[in-house]
C-alpha positions in Angstrom: 79.3 101.4 96.1 82.1 101.9 98.8 84.5 99.3 100.2 86.5 99.9 103.5 88.9 98.0 105.0 89.8 97.9 108.5 93.4 95.7 109.3 93.7 96.4 112.5 90.1 96.7 113.7 89.4 97.7 118.2 86.5 97.3 120.2 85.9 101.0 121.5 85.1 101.3 125.1 84.6 105.1 126.4 84.0 106.6 129.5 83.1 110.2 130.4 84.4 111.6 133.9 83.8 115.0 135.0 87.2 115.9 135.3 90.3 113.5 134.7 93.1 114.0 137.1 96.3 111.9 136.7 97.0 109.7 139.0 93.3 109.8 141.3 90.7 107.4 141.4 87.4 108.5 139.1 83.8 107.1 139.2 81.6 107.0 136.0 78.7 105.7 134.8 78.4 102.8 133.0 80.8 102.9 129.1 80.0 102.4 126.2 81.8 99.4 123.7 81.4 99.3 120.2 83.2 98.3 117.4 85.6 100.1 116.3 88.5 101.1 114.4 88.9 104.0 111.8 87.7 102.4 108.7 84.7 100.7 110.7 83.9 104.0 111.9 84.4 105.7 108.3 81.7 103.1 107.1 79.6 103.8 110.2 79.0 107.5 109.1 78.6 107.2 105.6 75.9 104.0 105.7 74.3 106.6 108.2 74.2 108.9 105.3 72.6 106.7 103.0 75.4 105.4 101.3 75.9 102.3 99.3 79.3 100.4 101.0 80.6 96.9 102.7 83.1 97.5 105.3 85.8 94.3 105.5 87.6 93.3 108.9 88.6 90.9 111.0 87.7 89.7 114.3 89.0 87.0 116.9 88.4 85.9 120.4 86.1 87.1 123.6 86.8 90.3 122.2 86.1 89.8 119.0 82.4 88.1 119.9 81.6 91.2 121.4 82.8 93.0 118.8 80.9 90.8 116.2 77.7 91.1 117.9 77.8 95.2 118.4 78.4 95.4 114.9 76.0 93.2 113.6 73.6 95.1 116.0 74.8 98.8 114.0 73.4 96.8 110.3 75.8 98.1 109.1 77.2 96.1 106.1 80.2 94.0 106.8 82.7 90.5 105.9 84.3 89.3 109.1 87.0 87.4 109.0 88.1 85.0 111.8 91.6 85.1 113.1 93.2 83.5 116.2 94.1 86.6 118.5 91.8 88.4 120.5 90.7 91.7 118.1 92.2 94.7 120.7 90.9 97.4 122.9 90.7 101.4 122.6 90.0 103.0 125.6 89.0 106.3 125.7 88.2 108.5 128.4 87.0 111.7 128.1 87.1 114.9 130.3 83.6 116.6 130.5 85.4 119.3 132.2 87.6 120.4 129.4 86.0 118.4 126.5 89.1 116.8 126.0 90.1 113.1 125.4 92.7 110.5 126.5 92.7 107.5 124.4 94.7 104.0 125.0 95.0 102.0 121.8 96.3 98.3 122.4 98.7 98.0 119.7 96.6 94.4 118.1 98.6 91.5 117.3 99.5 90.1 113.6 97.6 87.7 111.7 98.6 84.9 110.4 99.7 84.9 106.8 97.0 82.5 106.0 94.5 85.3 107.8 96.2 88.1 105.7 95.6 86.3 102.9 92.3 85.4 104.0 91.5 89.1 104.7 92.9 89.9 100.9 90.6 87.3 99.1 87.8 88.9 101.5 88.9 92.5 99.7 88.8 91.1 96.5 85.4 89.7 96.4 84.2 92.9 98.2 85.5 95.0 95.4 83.5 93.6 92.9 80.6 93.4 94.7 77.9 95.0 92.3 79.5 94.4 89.7 77.4 93.5 85.9 77.3 89.9 85.7 78.3 89.1 89.0 77.2 85.6 90.5 74.2 85.2 92.0 73.9 85.1 96.2 75.9 82.4 97.3 77.3 81.0 100.3 80.9 83.0 101.7 84.2 81.7 100.8 85.5 79.7 103.8 86.7 82.0 106.8 84.1 84.7 105.9 81.3 85.9 107.9 78.3 88.1 106.2 77.4 90.6 108.5 73.4 91.9 108.0 72.8 93.4 104.6 75.7 91.8 103.4 75.8 92.1 99.6 76.8 89.2 97.3 80.5 89.2 96.6 82.1 87.7 93.5 85.6 87.2 91.1 86.7 90.8 90.4 88.3 91.7 86.6 91.0 92.4 86.4 91.7 95.8 84.4 94.1 98.6 85.2 92.4 101.7 85.6 93.1 105.0 83.9 95.9 107.3 85.3 94.9 110.6 87.8 91.7 110.7 90.1 88.9 110.9 87.4 86.6 108.9 88.5 84.9 105.1 87.6 83.2 105.7 84.2 79.7 103.7 84.8 80.7 100.5 83.1 83.3 100.2 85.5 82.8 96.7 87.8 82.5 97.0 91.1 82.9 99.4 93.8 84.3 103.1 93.1 85.8 103.8 96.4 88.4 101.6 98.3 89.0 103.1 101.9 91.6 101.7 103.8 92.0 103.6 107.4 93.8 102.9 110.5 97.0 101.3 111.5 99.0 98.2 110.6 98.8 95.2 113.0 102.6 95.2 114.3 104.6 92.8 112.4 102.7 93.1 109.5 104.9 92.6 106.1 105.7 95.7 104.4 103.8 95.3 101.3 100.9 94.8 102.9 99.5 98.5 102.8 100.9 98.3 99.2 99.0 95.5 97.9 95.8 96.6 99.4 96.1 99.8 97.4 97.2 98.2 94.2 94.0 95.8 94.8 91.6 98.9 94.3 93.5 100.6 91.6 93.4 97.0 89.6 89.4 97.3 89.9 89.2 100.9 88.7 88.4 102.1 92.4 89.8 105.2 93.5 92.0 104.4 96.7 91.7 106.7 100.1 94.3 105.7 102.9 94.6 107.2 106.7 97.4 106.1 108.2 100.5 107.2 109.5 104.0 106.9 109.9 106.0 104.9 107.1 102.9 103.4 105.9 101.9 107.0 105.2 104.5 107.6 102.9 104.3 103.9 101.2 100.5 104.9 100.6 101.4 108.0 98.2 104.6 105.3 96.9 101.8 102.7 96.3 99.2 105.4 94.0 96.6 106.1 96.9 94.6 108.9 95.3 93.9 110.6 98.5 95.5 110.9 101.8 94.0 112.1 105.2 96.3 112.5 108.5 96.4 115.3 110.4 99.2 117.9 110.8 100.9 115.8 113.7 100.8 112.4 111.4 102.4 114.3 108.6 105.4 115.8 110.5 105.9 112.5 112.1 105.9 111.1 108.5 108.0 113.5 106.3 110.3 115.1 108.9 108.8 118.3 107.7 107.0 121.4 109.7 105.2 123.4 107.5 102.2 121.2 106.6 102.0 122.2 103.1 105.0 121.0 102.5 104.8 118.0 104.7 101.4 117.5 101.7 103.6 118.6 99.0 105.8 115.8 99.8 103.3 113.0 99.5 101.6 114.6 96.5 105.1 114.6 94.9 105.2 110.6 95.4 101.9 110.4 93.8 99.1 110.9 96.0 96.1 113.6 94.0 94.5 114.9 97.1 95.8 115.4 100.5 92.9 116.1 103.2 94.9 117.7 106.1 93.5 118.0 109.3 94.3 121.0 111.8 92.6 120.0 114.8 90.9 123.2 115.7 92.1 125.7 112.9 90.4 123.4 110.3 91.3 121.5 107.3 93.5 121.7 104.1 93.0 120.5 100.7 96.2 120.5 98.7 96.2 119.5 95.2 98.5 119.5 92.2 99.1 122.1 90.0 99.9 121.2 86.2 103.3 123.6 86.9 104.1 121.4 89.5 103.6 123.4 92.3 100.1 122.6 94.8 97.0 124.6 95.2 96.1 124.9 99.0 92.6 125.3 100.6 92.0 126.0 103.7 88.1 125.6 105.7 87.8 126.6 108.9 85.1 127.2 111.5 84.1 131.0 113.7 84.9 129.2 116.9 86.2 125.7 118.3 83.6 123.4 119.4 84.1 121.4 122.7 83.8 117.3 122.5 85.4 114.3 121.7 87.2 114.8 118.4 88.1 111.2 118.3 85.8 110.3 115.1 86.6 113.9 113.5 89.1 112.4 111.0 87.2 109.2 109.9 83.8 111.5 109.8 86.6 113.4 107.3 87.3 110.4 105.0 83.7 109.3 105.1 82.6 112.6 103.3 85.5 112.5 101.0 84.4 108.8 100.1 80.8 109.4 100.2 81.4 112.7 97.9 83.8 110.3 95.2 81.5 107.9 95.2 79.0 110.4 93.9 81.2 111.2 91.3 82.0 114.5 92.9 86.0 115.1 92.6 86.4 118.7 93.1 88.3 119.8 96.3 86.1 122.7 97.3 82.9 120.6 98.0 85.1 117.7 99.5 87.0 120.0 101.8 83.9 121.4 102.7 82.2 118.2 103.0 84.7 116.8 105.3 85.2 120.0 107.7 81.8 119.7 108.2 81.3 116.1 108.7 84.7 116.2 111.1 83.4 119.0 113.4 79.8 117.5 113.9 81.4 114.1 114.6 83.0 116.6 117.6 79.4 117.0 119.2 78.8 113.2 119.3 79.9 111.4 122.7 81.2 108.4 120.4 83.1 107.9 117.4 81.2 107.1 114.0 78.7 109.2 113.9 77.8 113.0 113.1 75.9 115.4 114.8 72.5 116.4 112.1 73.3 120.1 112.2 76.5 119.3 110.1 74.3 121.0 107.0 74.6 124.0 109.4 78.4 124.2 110.0 79.0 123.4 106.5 76.9 127.0 106.2 79.3 128.4 108.0 82.4 127.7 107.2 85.0 129.9 106.0 87.1 128.5 102.9 90.1 130.7 101.9 93.0 129.7 99.1 96.5 130.1 100.5 99.3 131.1 98.6 102.1 128.8 97.7 105.1 128.7 95.7 108.1 130.4 94.9 106.5 133.7 95.5 105.3 132.9 98.5 107.1 133.8 102.2 106.5 133.8 105.8 104.7 137.2 105.6 101.0 137.4 106.0 99.4 137.2 102.5 95.6 138.1 102.0 93.3 135.6 101.6 90.3 135.2 99.1 86.9 133.9 100.6 85.5 131.8 99.0 
């Protein structure tokens, strides 16, 4: 099972305009509102593809009421932790002429210490969902609100997993994959993200983190197995211009797989080697797709989580599926969905091995087609 955590959810508001002109007035058809935040987008994509999952997030205020109602209608299994502050909003303006999207994200409000503890406890229980010998279904803990099709959650055995990125064994209790995705509310304690990662590792789950800034480095240091930045987030976090150097830094800190979004240029999968260097695979389509890219990275995370939950850890199929789902998300009007043509997109990918290490230089190298 997959557990997703969205620490800073948003009510996503999307409008499509014929052409966006800064400083001008625009008219649009009725916009669309849906419960969002990167972790929930991951959950929507994975759920639509048949994955067994549970999404954990917060909700508050009048915005939160609309958020909760829309999420309930989606039938994505979820647990909502009530908070005092209103759920933030994210506004996306899609320019149909250019195929570009302009996004304005509210920063959000940090939950109180008690609210964060309730969220943390909800994650602990979610990680135990489906564990052998879990308690029979009963009332949720105080502060939790169960969503549609939400399984019962029990208490988790505190067992340290084996090292590396191998899948949890068949007798491992609870969730196999924990996804922590999106920004953190401002003012949240510095140890909040590492603490969530430790919860997943203690539960025997592989942890996938998709975040940015100092939190990206903190996630690597805390032992997240998979990190999925884009090239701009990686540069901002590491201060390194070369994306492979940036990925190498995350691996030096402890990551086992870095999925690096390159926008229209596709995606890299960077993994460590026994010699202390890295292997790099590059997947890309032969054409640039126009559409709404706001959920592309989330779709890539969903692909990685679904395959790892199924016991697939080879970076080649993970990269192929992540790139295909990411491209298929661009073709959809809203984040959290992928176009049904994704198998065709996956078949059309070109995957090459990039040279790295001391023998690699800035000159072009022939690449091995895979």
